[in-house]
N, C-alpha and C positions, 0 to 999 in steps of 0.2 A: 221271115216273120218278124214283126216289130215286137221288141221286148218291153217289159214293164219293170220298173224298179220296185223294191219292197215297199215303197211308200205310195204306190199308185192309188190304193183305196183311200188312204188318208187325204191325198190331194183332191180326190173327188169330193170327199166330205167337206173340205175347206173351200170348195167352189173354184178350184183352179181352172183356168183356160188351158187346155192341153194342146201340145203340138208334137210332131215327130222330129227327133233330132238324133243323128248318129245311130239310127237303128233302134231308138228307144222312144216310148211315149213319155214326154216330160212336161212339167208345168211351164207354160210361157209366162203367165202372170196370174195373180190372184185379185188384188185390188186395182192393179194398173201399174205399168212399168215405172212411170214417174214417181208415184207415191212410194213404191218399193225402193227405188233408187235413193230417194231422199231420206227414207227411214234408215238405210244403211249408213249414209253420210252423217246423220244426226243422232241416231240411237243404235239400232241393230236390226239385222235381217237374218233369216235362217233359210238355207238352201238345201235341196236334195241333190247331191252329186253322185248318187249311187250308180249312175251310168258309167262313171270313170272305171278304168281297169286297175287291178292290183296284181302284180306279178312278182313272186318271190324268187330270189336266186340264192341258193344255199350251197355250202360246201367249201372245201379248201381252195378250189379254183375260182370261186365266185368273184373275188376282187380282181383277179387277172382278166376275167371276161369283161368286167365293167370298165377297167382301164383301157381295154382294147376297143370297146364299142361306144363309150360316152365321151362327149367333148370336155366335160368338167372332170376333175380328178377325184375319184372316190377315195383315194388314199388319204385325203385331207379330212375325212369324216371320223368322228369319234362315235361311240355307242350313243344312240338317242339323238343323233344329229341328222339333218337333211340338207339337200342342196338342189338347186335348179340346174338342169343339164339337158343335153340334146343327143339324139341319135342321128348320125349323118350317113349319107351314101358315100361311095368312093370319090365321087366328083364334088363333094361338099354340100350337096343339097340336104334338106332337112327331112328326115323320116318322121320325127316326132320330137316334141319337147315334153319334159316330164319332171317329176320330183323324185329323187332317190333318197330312201331312208336306210340308215344303217342301224340294225338291231344289235348285231354282234359281229365279230371279225369275219365270221363265215356265214352271215345271214343278212340279206338286204331285201328291200321291197321297192319296186318301181311303180309309181302311180302314173298311169299313162292315159292319154286321151281316148275317149270311148270309141271313136271311129277307127282307132289304130290298134286296138287290143290284139286282134288276130295277126296283123302284119308285124307288130312289135314282137309278139311271141315267136313268130316264125323266124324273124331276123335274129333274135337273140339265140334261138335254138340252133341256128346255123353256125353260130360262133362258139357253141358249147364244146366242152372238152372233159376228159375224165376228171372226176373230183368236183363236179358241179351238177346241181339239180335245179331245173326250172319248173316252177309250179304256178299255174294261173289260178289265182284266188278270187277272180273278179265276181263270180256268181255267189260267192260265200260271204262277201263283205259289203256292207252298206256304208256310205260316206255322206256325212252331213257337214255343212259349214255354217258357223255363226260368225257374222262379220259386223264390225261397227265399233264406235267408241265405247259402247256399253256391253260389248260382247263378253269381256272378262268378268264384269260384275254379274251378268246373268248366269253365265256358266258356273260361277263359284257357288251358286245356290243349289246346284245338283251334283257337285263333285267335291271330294275332300282334297283333290290334287292342289298343290301350291302353284297356282297359275302364274303368280308373279315371278316364279323361278324358272318358268318355261320361256326361254328366250326365242326370238324370231328364228325360224328354221331349226327348231328343236322339237322333240316329241317325248312324251312320257305316257306310260301305261297306267291305268287306274279306272276306278268306277265312275260312270256318269249315269245318274238316275238309277243307280244300283246295278248297272250292266257294265261288264268289262269292256273297256275301250282303249284305243290309242288316240291320244289328244296331241295334235300338232299345231304349233303356232305358225300357221301358213294361211294363205288365202289368195284371192284373185280379184280383189276389189279396190286395192289401194288403201284399205283401212286395216286397223288392227283386228285380229280375230283368230279363230281356231277352226281346224278341220278335224272331224271326229270319225275315226274308223271303228265300226262295230259289226258284230255278226249280223248278217242280213235279216235274220228273223226278229232282231230286237231294234232295228233301225227306226221303225215307226213309233215305237214306245219312247225312244230317246228324243225323237223329233217332237212328239206331243208333249213330253215333260218339259222340254226347253221352252216351247211356245207358252205353256201354262205359267211357268214361273217368270217368264220374261215379258208377259203382256203388260204389266204395270210399268215396265221400263221402256215400252214402245217397240218391243220386238214384234215383227210381223213376218209371215212367210213370203219368200221372194222366188221368182221364177227366172228362166233363162234370159228373158228380155232385160231385166235389171242387171243380171250378171254381166251381160254384154255391154251395156252402157257404162257400168262401173269400171270394168276392165279397160274399156277404151279410153275413158277419161284418165285413167292411171297409166296409159301408154303401154299396156301389157299385150303381147302378141297373142293371136288366136290361130291355132293350126287350121290351115285352109284359107287364111287371109294374109297375115304377115309372114307366115311360114308354110312351106311345102317343099316338095322334092326339087323344085326349081329355084328356091330361095335359100341362101345360106344363112347361118347364124350371124355372120359378120354383116351381111346386107341388112338384116333385121335389127341391127344395133345391139347384138348380144355378145360382143367380143369379151366382156368380163367372164363369161361362162365357157370360154374356150381356152383350155390350158395346153399350150403347145409343148413339144418335146417328149411326148409319151408314145407316139406311134399309133394313135387311135385311128379308126376308119374315117377317112375323109380329111385327115390332118394335112397331107401333102397338098391337096387342092385348096384348102383354106389358107395354108401358108403362102401359096402362090398368090391368092387373092390379096392377102395382106401386104405382100411385097410389091406386086405389080400394080395394085390399084385398079381403077376402072370398074369397080363393082358399083352396084346400086346402094342407095342409102334410104333409110326410113325417116320421113319427116312428118311434122304435123301441119295441117292446113285448116284455115277457116274461110268460108265463103263470106265475102265482104258485106252482103246485104243482111246477114244474120238470119236468113230464112231458108235458103235453098240448101238441100242436103246433098253433098257429094257422096256417092255410094260406091261400093266395091265394083271395080271394072271401069269406072269413069276415067277418061283420059285427061292427063294434065298437059298443058302446053305453055310454052314461053316464047314470045316473039313468033308465034305461029307454028313452032316446031314441037312435036310431042316429046316430052321429057320424062314421062312416067305414068303411073296408073294408081288410082285409089285402091287401097286394100281393105279399109273399113271406114264407114262413115255413118253417123247417126245424130239425132238430136241429143245434146248433152244436158241433162236436167240441172246439173250443178251450175252451169254457165248460161242456161236459158237460151241456147243457140246451137246450131249444128257445128260439129267438129269432125275431122277426118284424119286418118293416117294414110300415107302414100309412099310407094317406092319410086324413087326418081334416079335418073342416071347421075352418077357422081360427077361426071364432067360438066354437069350444069352448074356446079359449085353454088348451090343455093344456100342462103343464110336467112336468119330470122328477119322478117320484114320485107323480103323479096315478094314481088307480085307475079301472078301467073293466072291462067284461066283453066276452068274445068269444063269439059264437054259433057253436058247433061242433056241427054236425049237430042233435041234439035236446036239447042242453043248453048252459048258459052256463058259461064258465070265467073265473075272476077273473084279471085281468092288471094290469100296472103299466107306466107310461111310463118308458123308460130312454133314456139319451143315445145318439146316433149320432155316429160309427160305433161299433159294439160293440167292434171290435178296431182297434188302431193300433200298428204296430210301433215299438219304442223306439230302434232304431238304423238 
């Protein structure tokens, strides 16, 4: 059965075009993907992320479980701090990528991808040990994101929290529109912004309050379409595209989030990849005519030989042209400016390797 987020009725009132995603009915767009994308780049956009999962791990053994299961080191976190991290299989494939929050020394929260809530919960449950409690809070929590250069200005109108003191990948509890929330300076767009965790029954009220106070600053509601184009321009991986059980964090360019020497699940396989080489690498490409879109699954060739496959591709509104990410064999030794072709249906399109990320904010 397809689920609905706590904001479903509000999305309908706002005229959202709905779609099914990861088992949820979600807004694809409201005014249009390009308009929403550009609003986030120039002012601000607000997203419903309540389909994401929240799993708490509590108890004296919580940290030991996290150190055993996650690629990044939870020991590095202080109270109120967050980190990007991954769950891996024994052979180094990726089970999920997620953000881990530390509330206290014996209490953590993992924000996981919607499609992986059940599998992540089951995987973590298998690693459990005495002195730890795993609690799935996904149905009880609503999650909103306000992103863009005006996000802090808009959010400051409905919260007394000192937003300028909340650093990137840090979080603080406080009221937003008079509702108790956890406000994190995190996001998935390449822009500054915040993700707001709130009790599910209050999510629509907080969303509406932000829309109301942010309208004069250019804030508009945004759907999954703009979220995807924004994250791709920023070179951020999407599970099921740049990451899956057959793609390792190293292949996806996420080596900074893999801390070796801790004995986590998958470490031996990843260490072998790092030493032996021969793994794939994630690259950026653009089709030379600036019109043809290379999409997931399209094959890449160089001198007539297949060297990789497109993982994500779309029209990039900030650049007014199509862009794509692709996994290629490392022995192809590609570098910026190298030429190749993309097999798109019954023809080949010329393309060029370009740097990742495509977009990086300047302030």
